[in-house]
C-alpha positions in Angstrom: -61.5 -24.9 76.6 -60.4 -27.9 78.5 -57.3 -27.7 80.8 -54.7 -30.1 79.7 -51.1 -31.3 81.2 -47.6 -30.8 79.1 -44.4 -33.2 80.0 -43.4 -30.7 82.4 -46.7 -30.7 84.5 -46.8 -34.7 84.5 -47.8 -35.1 87.8 -50.3 -36.3 90.6 -52.8 -33.4 90.7 -52.7 -33.2 86.8 -53.7 -36.8 86.4 -56.4 -36.4 88.8 -57.6 -33.6 86.6 -57.8 -35.2 83.5 -59.2 -38.5 85.2 -61.8 -36.5 86.7 -62.8 -35.0 83.6 -62.9 -38.4 81.9 -64.8 -39.6 84.8 -67.3 -36.9 84.1 -67.2 -38.7 80.3 -68.3 -41.9 81.7 -71.8 -40.5 82.9 -72.5 -40.3 79.5 -72.4 -43.7 78.6 -74.7 -46.3 78.0 -76.1 -48.3 80.7 -77.1 -52.1 79.9 -81.0 -50.8 80.9 -81.2 -48.1 78.0 -79.5 -50.6 75.6 -82.5 -53.1 76.6 -85.2 -50.8 76.3 -83.6 -50.0 72.7 -83.7 -53.5 71.1 -87.3 -53.7 72.5 -88.4 -50.8 71.0 -90.8 -50.8 68.1 -88.7 -49.2 65.1 -86.0 -47.1 64.4 -87.5 -44.2 65.2 -88.5 -45.7 68.3 -84.8 -46.6 69.6 -83.8 -43.2 68.7 -86.0 -41.5 70.7 -85.3 -43.7 73.6 -81.6 -42.7 73.1 -82.1 -38.8 72.6 -84.7 -38.8 75.7 -82.3 -40.3 77.7 -80.1 -38.0 80.2 -76.9 -40.0 79.8 -75.8 -38.5 76.4 -75.5 -35.8 73.9 -76.4 -37.8 70.7 -78.6 -35.8 67.8 -80.3 -37.8 65.1 -82.7 -36.1 62.4 -85.9 -38.2 63.0 -87.0 -37.2 59.6 -84.1 -39.4 57.9 -83.7 -42.5 60.8 -81.8 -44.0 57.9 -79.1 -41.7 58.2 -77.8 -42.6 61.8 -74.3 -43.3 60.6 -73.8 -40.0 60.4 -74.9 -39.2 63.8 -72.8 -42.1 64.9 -69.4 -40.1 63.6 -70.0 -36.9 64.7 -70.5 -38.1 68.2 -67.3 -40.5 68.3 -65.3 -37.2 66.6 -66.6 -34.9 69.1 -65.6 -37.7 71.9 -61.7 -37.8 70.6 -61.5 -34.3 70.1 -62.5 -33.9 74.0 -60.0 -36.6 74.8 -57.1 -34.7 72.3 -58.1 -31.4 73.9 -57.6 -33.0 77.6 -53.7 -33.0 77.4 -51.1 -33.2 75.9 -48.4 -34.8 77.5 -46.8 -38.1 75.6 -47.8 -40.6 77.2 -51.8 -39.1 76.0 -50.3 -38.1 73.2 -49.1 -41.9 72.4 -52.9 -42.9 73.7 -54.7 -40.9 71.2 -52.1 -42.4 68.3 -53.1 -46.1 69.6 -57.0 -45.2 69.1 -57.0 -42.7 66.2 -54.6 -44.5 63.9 -57.1 -47.2 63.9 -59.1 -44.7 61.4 -55.8 -43.8 59.4 -55.6 -47.6 58.7 -59.1 -47.7 57.7 -58.8 -44.4 55.4 -55.7 -46.1 53.8 -57.8 -49.1 53.1 -60.6 -47.8 51.6 -58.2 -45.9 49.4 -55.8 -48.5 48.2 -58.6 -50.6 47.5 -60.4 -48.1 45.7 -57.6 -47.8 43.8 -57.2 -50.7 42.8 -60.7 -51.6 42.4 -61.5 -48.4 40.5 -64.2 -47.7 42.6 -65.4 -43.8 43.5 -64.9 -42.9 47.5 -68.3 -41.9 49.0 -67.3 -39.7 52.0 -69.5 -41.3 53.9 -66.9 -44.4 54.2 -63.6 -41.8 55.6 -62.9 -41.4 58.9 -62.4 -37.8 59.7 -61.0 -39.1 63.4 -57.4 -40.5 62.1 -54.3 -38.5 62.9 -53.4 -37.6 59.0 -54.9 -35.4 56.5 -57.6 -37.1 53.9 -55.8 -35.1 51.2 -52.5 -35.8 52.2 -53.5 -39.6 52.3 -54.9 -39.2 48.8 -52.4 -37.8 47.0 -49.9 -40.8 48.9 -52.0 -43.5 47.9 -54.2 -42.1 44.0 -50.7 -40.3 43.1 -47.7 -41.7 44.4 -46.5 -38.5 46.6 -45.7 -39.4 49.9 -43.9 -35.3 50.5 -46.5 -34.6 52.9 -47.2 -37.9 54.8 -44.9 -39.4 57.9 -41.9 -41.9 56.8 -43.6 -44.6 58.5 -46.5 -44.2 56.4 -45.3 -44.1 53.5 -43.3 -47.3 53.8 -46.6 -49.6 54.7 -48.4 -47.7 51.8 -45.3 -48.6 49.3 -45.7 -52.1 51.4 -49.0 -52.7 51.0 -49.0 -52.4 46.7 -46.0 -54.3 46.6 -47.7 -57.2 48.4 -50.9 -56.6 46.4 -49.4 -56.9 43.1 -48.4 -60.5 44.3 -52.0 -61.8 45.1 -54.7 -59.6 43.4 -56.6 -59.9 46.2 -58.2 -57.0 48.3 -58.7 -59.0 51.3 -54.8 -59.7 51.0 -54.7 -55.3 51.7 -57.0 -55.7 55.1 -54.3 -58.9 56.2 -51.2 -56.2 55.5 -52.2 -53.7 57.3 -53.6 -54.6 60.2 -50.4 -55.9 61.0 -48.1 -53.0 60.2 -50.7 -50.8 62.6 -49.4 -53.0 65.5 -46.4 -53.3 64.7 -46.1 -49.2 64.5 -48.0 -48.9 67.5 -45.9 -51.5 69.4 -42.4 -49.6 67.9 -44.3 -46.4 69.4 -44.6 -47.3 72.7 -40.8 -48.3 73.1 -40.2 -44.1 72.4 -42.5 -43.4 75.1 -41.6 -42.8 78.7 -43.9 -43.9 81.4 -44.3 -45.5 85.1 -43.5 -49.3 85.2 -47.3 -49.9 86.7 -48.5 -48.0 83.2 -46.3 -49.9 80.7 -47.3 -53.0 81.9 -51.3 -51.9 81.2 -50.5 -50.3 78.2 -48.2 -53.3 77.1 -50.9 -55.6 78.2 -53.5 -54.2 75.9 -51.8 -53.9 73.0 -50.6 -57.6 73.5 -54.4 -58.5 73.8 -55.5 -56.4 70.7 -52.3 -58.2 68.8 -53.2 -61.6 70.2 -57.0 -61.4 68.8 -55.6 -59.9 65.5 -53.4 -63.2 65.0 -56.5 -65.5 66.1 -58.9 -63.9 64.0 -56.7 -63.9 60.8 -55.5 -67.1 61.3 -59.2 -68.5 61.4 -59.7 -66.1 57.9 -56.8 -67.5 56.5 -58.4 -71.3 57.2 -61.6 -70.5 56.0 -59.9 -68.8 52.7 -58.1 -72.4 52.5 -54.7 -71.0 52.3 -51.5 -72.7 52.9 -49.5 -72.2 56.3 -46.7 -70.4 54.6 -48.9 -67.6 53.8 -50.7 -67.5 57.7 -46.4 -66.8 58.4 -46.5 -63.7 56.3 -49.2 -61.6 58.5 -48.5 -63.2 61.8 -47.2 -60.4 64.6 -45.1 -61.9 67.1 -45.1 -58.8 69.4 -48.1 -60.2 70.9 -48.4 -63.1 74.2 -50.1 -65.6 72.5 -46.8 -67.4 70.9 -47.9 -67.8 67.2 -45.7 -71.2 67.2 -48.9 -72.2 69.0 -51.3 -71.1 65.9 -48.5 -72.4 63.3 -48.8 -75.8 65.2 -52.4 -76.3 65.0 -53.1 -74.5 61.1 -53.5 -77.7 59.3 -55.5 -79.4 62.1 -59.6 -79.3 61.6 -60.6 -75.8 62.9 -62.9 -78.0 64.9 -60.2 -78.9 67.3 -58.2 -75.6 67.5 -59.7 -74.9 71.2 -58.5 -78.4 72.3 -55.1 -77.7 71.3 -54.7 -74.1 72.7 -56.1 -75.0 76.1 -53.4 -73.1 78.0 -54.3 -70.0 76.8 -56.5 -66.6 78.0 -58.2 -67.0 74.8 -59.5 -70.8 75.4 -63.3 -69.9 75.7 -63.5 -67.1 73.0 -62.0 -69.7 70.4 -64.0 -72.5 71.3 -67.4 -70.3 71.4 -66.0 -68.5 68.3 -65.5 -71.6 66.1 -68.6 -73.5 67.3 -70.8 -70.5 66.2 -68.9 -70.3 62.6 -69.5 -73.9 62.3 -73.5 -73.3 62.6 -73.6 -70.6 61.2 -70.9 -69.3 58.9 -70.1 -66.2 60.6 -67.3 -64.7 62.7 -69.8 -62.5 64.5 -70.1 -64.1 67.6 -66.3 -64.3 67.8 -65.7 -60.8 67.1 -68.5 -59.8 69.9 -66.8 -62.8 72.4 -63.3 -60.6 71.6 -64.5 -57.0 71.9 -66.1 -58.3 75.3 -63.0 -59.8 76.3 -61.3 -56.3 75.9 -63.9 -54.3 77.4 -63.6 -56.7 80.6 -59.9 -56.0 80.8 -60.4 -52.2 80.4 -62.8 -51.7 83.0 -60.2 -50.9 85.7 -60.1 -47.5 84.5 -63.4 -47.3 86.0 -61.5 -47.5 89.5 -57.8 -45.9 89.2 -57.1 -42.2 90.0 -53.6 -41.3 88.9 -52.9 -43.0 85.9 -54.0 -43.7 81.9 -56.0 -46.2 82.1 -58.9 -44.8 83.0 -58.9 -42.8 79.2 -57.9 -46.5 77.8 -61.4 -47.8 79.7 -63.4 -44.7 78.1 -62.1 -44.9 74.6 -63.0 -48.3 74.4 -66.3 -48.0 76.3 -67.5 -45.0 73.5 -66.6 -47.0 70.7 -68.2 -50.3 72.1 -71.2 -47.9 72.5 -71.5 -46.6 69.0 -70.8 -50.0 67.9 -74.1 -51.2 69.7 -76.0 -48.5 68.7 -75.1 -48.8 64.7 -76.2 -53.0 65.9 -79.4 -51.8 67.3 -80.4 -49.6 64.8 -79.4 -51.3 61.6 -81.2 -54.2 63.1 -84.2 -52.2 63.4 -83.9 -51.0 59.9 -83.7 -54.4 58.5 -86.7 -55.6 60.7 -84.9 -57.7 63.0 -86.6 -59.2 65.6 -85.4 -58.0 69.1 -83.6 -61.7 70.5 -81.7 -61.2 67.1 -80.4 -57.9 67.6 -79.8 -58.8 71.0 -77.4 -61.5 70.1 -74.9 -59.3 68.2 -75.1 -56.4 71.0 -71.6 -56.0 73.4 -71.7 -56.1 76.9 -71.2 -52.8 78.7 -68.6 -50.4 80.8 -70.7 -49.7 83.4 
């Protein structure tokens, strides 16, 4: 049973204990050397064995059915989230848990709404158990439109998604709407949390970076789809640091010129390299990888903080990054991709 702290015991001693626990968890994060050995391994089972035989983690896989690696990865991520949830009950940490775990609520909502409109059965493997809202309650709200057991904020966004989808009849619109609503919900909730100024600055910056990248990538996707500027304006999120007027102003320009027009931003290199890769390969893979690396670099400050929320943000971001890297490698091995091809997609490491 993990010790936790509450709003009444929110002091340096309790922060130190919680973050001390996180420091121990960091020892289970993957190293660059381990990932390199997995990438260079001969096949899926060899890659899994390298991971399981390391002394860094508690990953467990069924070597008789290596293609079922997703089950193992989902269990590991759920276990990490449960540990973080148990460490702390204080409002700040609860908010952080919601910030990360709600991503899976929105993932589940996307899956269920698309299933409803496309009249397709939902596989249990597509549904995440990490979210903050019970799956049965989401099912009742989305499939049967019964919202009694759902928070008002989620009822609002589901109804809004229904309305917008009815106008466009395009499943991808569901992603645009819910991505925007998620960040609006998170940014509104941060205003309800009492935290010290230094933590608030870090937390707001972290959320704003995520919003900025959501705006940038959504804009590029809309441009690729050939959408009009009025469509773009509907789904941009104003709470980021990146001035959405800048995106609107460059939207009608050729995609190849965007990085030149957005040169005075923190994301110039990400945009430039991501767009160049897209034009050559017709894929946003590199842009998404650069985004993930940018965010990972930002949260690495958590490795050096003793009293604060930074270590928790760093650990959760790093753990999800590890899971993504393992998934990329094992999927590549199953599809018999060359190590060099797999390495192109693998993200940086936290440690």
